[in-house]
N, C-alpha and C positions, 0 to 999 in steps of 0.2 A: 608201478613207481611208489614209493612211500611221498606223501604231499604236505607241505607245510603254508603258513601265509601268515602275513598280518593283517590285521582288521581294523579299517577306520574309516572317518569321513571327514576331510580327506585325507589321502592317504598316500596317495602318489608320490609324494614328496621324501618317502619313509625312506632311511638307511637300513633298515634290519634286515630285508635282502642279501647287503653287502656281506652281512656281519655273520647270518648264519650260514650263506652260502659259500663264505671262505671259511667256518667251521667245516661243515661236510666235505669240503675237496681235502682237509687233513684227518679227518677225521674215517675218508674211502667212505663215504656213505652217496649211495645215489639215489638222493633225494632232492623233491625243486621245494622251493621256496617263493611265494610271491606277492606283491601287493594288492588287497582284495577291498575296493570300497563297500562298506556294508555301516548304515546308520543306524542308530539306537533303533529303533520299531522292524527293524529286518532281521537284527541277530537272530530272534528265538528258531526263525524258519529257517534262518542259513542253517543255522549250526545240527538243528533235524533233518537236514537234507543232505547232511554228509556222509557219504561213505567211508568205509574199514579203512580206506587210503588214506584216509587223512593224520597225521599223526600228532598234530600240537597247532596251535594260534597264537599267534602275538598279541594283545589288544593297545591299541591308544586310541588319543580322545574321539569319540564321546562315549565309550563301549566300556569304559573299567567299570563302573560302577553297574551296569545291567548285566555284564558279562558275572560278576558275582551275583546277581538273583537268580542268574538263570544257571550256577554250575550246579551237577549236582551232589558237589561236595567242594567244600572250599575248606586249602589249607589255613589251621587253626589263628594263626596269624592274620592272614588274608580276611580271614572271617570277620577279625576284632576292627579292620578298617573298612568294612564293606566295600573294597576295591582291590579287583581283580585283574592285574595285564599279562596271564597265562592260563592256556586251558588246555589239556591232554586228556586223553581220552583212555580211559579204559577200558577191557572190554570189547567183546568182539559181537558185533549183528544189532540184534533188538535187546540184546544185553550188555551196552556199549553206554555208560555215563562219561561225562564233562568233570576232571577234576580242574579247580581252583587257585591259581596262586599270585603271589605279588613279588617279581624279581626286581621292583624299582628299592626297595628299599635294602636288599643287598648293593645296589649300583650304585645306591648314593654311597654307603658306607666306605664303599672299596674305592668313590672318587677321591671321599675326604681322610682314607687315610694314605693316598698318594699322595697328602700335605700333609702327611706326621699330624692329623685331626683325627686322633682313635678316641680320646678321652676328653670333654667338653664339661663344661661348666654353663657357662652364658651361651645360650643359642638361642638365634632368629630366626624366625619361618615367612616368607613374604609373599602373600598370594594365601587363600582358602580352600582351591580345588583338590582335586583328586590327585596331586602330586603331591600339594601341601598334605595332605591326608596320611601317604605314604609317607614323606619328611618327619610326619612327631611320632612314626611308630621307628625309624633310623636315629633319629638327634636322640630318642631314650635309648636305644639299645648304646649308646655311646653317651650317656649320662646324662644328658641334659631332659629334668624331666617335669621343666617347669618353661617352655619356651617361649617367649616373642611372638607373634603373632602377629604380622604388620597388614591393616586393611583397609579399602578403605568404604568397605560393607559389612558390617559382623554379621547381617542377618542371612549372609551367602553362605556362611559357614557351619551350616547346620551339621551336616555332616563330617566334616573336621571334629566339631565339638565332641559330636555322638560316640565318634570313633574315640577320640581322645579317652573319655570316663570310662568304656570300656576299658578303656588299658592302664588308668589310674595315672595316666599324666595331666598335667594342671597347665594348658595353654594360659597365657595372660596378652589379651589382646588389645596391639593401640591402634590411632591412625596411621593412616601408611606417611600422611604428611603432614605429623605430629613433630612437636621437637622431642615426644620423648620417643618416639619413633628411631629418629636419628640419633639421641642419647641409646639406646638398646644396640641401637648397631656400633656403634663404637666402642661397643663396653663386650659385644659378644666374641666368644672363641672361635663358632661354628655361623656361618649363615648360609640357609637354603633358600634362592631363587625361583621360586615356582609360578611367576606370573611372565605374560608375553613377553617380546623385544622390546615394542614401545614403552611399556608401562615400567619396563628394568630404565630403559633410557634417560625415562621422566622421575624417577628415584635418583639416577646418577647427577642428574642435574641438579637436581634439589640437594645433593649429599655436598657435593662444589662448592655451591652457593653458601651453604653453612660454613663453609670452611670445617667441617667432620673430620678427623682423625680416627681411621679405624687401626684394628691390630689381627683382625682374626683371619678365619679364611673362610671364602667366597666360594659357592658351587652353585654357578646357575644354570638351570636345569635346559636354558633355550642352548643347541648350540650350529646355528646359522644366522649371524655370522659365528662362526668361533669363538672369534672374542672381542664381546658385547661391549656396547656404551658402559652397562653397569661392574664389569668384570676389567678391562680397563681402570673406569675410577677408580675402583678397589685398589687395585696396586700400585695407579699414584695418591693414593692419600692413605697408605703405609701396611694394607694387610696384603692376602696372598690368595690371589686366584684360580679356581680349577675351572675345566670349560667343561659343558654339559657334555662333551664328546666320551669324558670318560664316564661320565655317568650312563650313557648309551652304551657304551661298549661293555662295562662291567655287566649291568641288565640283562641285555644279550647274551654274556656266556653264561649267565645265570639260567635262562631260559633255555640254550641249549643244553646245558647239563639235564636240567628236565625233562627233555624231549625225547631227546636220546638215549638219556643213562651213562653218558660218559660224558668226564672231565674236557669242559670245552678248551680249544686250543686258543687262550684268549692275545699270544704275541700273534699269531696269524690276521686273527679279528683285527687285532689292531694294527697293524701294515696295511688291509687291504681297505681301513676303514680311513688312514690316511693317502692314502694314494686316491682315491675317492674325492677327499676332501678339499687335497693338492691341486687337482684338477679340473673342482671346480669354480 
């Protein structure tokens, strides 16, 4: 039986099995998909020990940069970013090699499009990690080639800065606690938050305290809870918020396409995801 999995550390919370298994059922594929805990130092050994029954892997934190380093071939956009969240094998046995791709970009663009944010001018990225690096590419494809990036420590955004330089994108860095950062949020057409829920809650409190009004579309990568303190505050202050669930859905759909070679049944995947989230 063909097998696939999501890898990460920790990974037991992942909803990827729900999405992929729902897709396989509709596509008529007798495939398995599971969550496997793998940390960064163990990824190379794990991949080299897999047999030909393995048809693909989804990668979550903290494996995205290491997956890009280990892949035998990385699709051009993912190579520019230095971050991979999908590995698909090519060839068999001793001739097999791993191809790396990044479906996070597709997921972000599709999620923003659900709120009619397709072409944007001013954009803001909150955070500076691997997901923020993907956000640079997503927002650039939507027209924002000089996004503001809100951080506590710019020194931790080295990978984002290198990726942006390779893409010809010129991010403007601001402290997440500054008045300039709040002003950038108020002007933004699109905002991508990539920070953990607690950091997003702190930002939400600051926006509320300052009385800042917003007008753009916020996509919060956090999807548990579905409505985060940041997304709730954004809606209350004049903006439109999109749940990270939508990004999760669309990036998984792209992974299904890459692994199976067939168009993903996104509607069925969406229903399966909604059922799990409703019962959780």
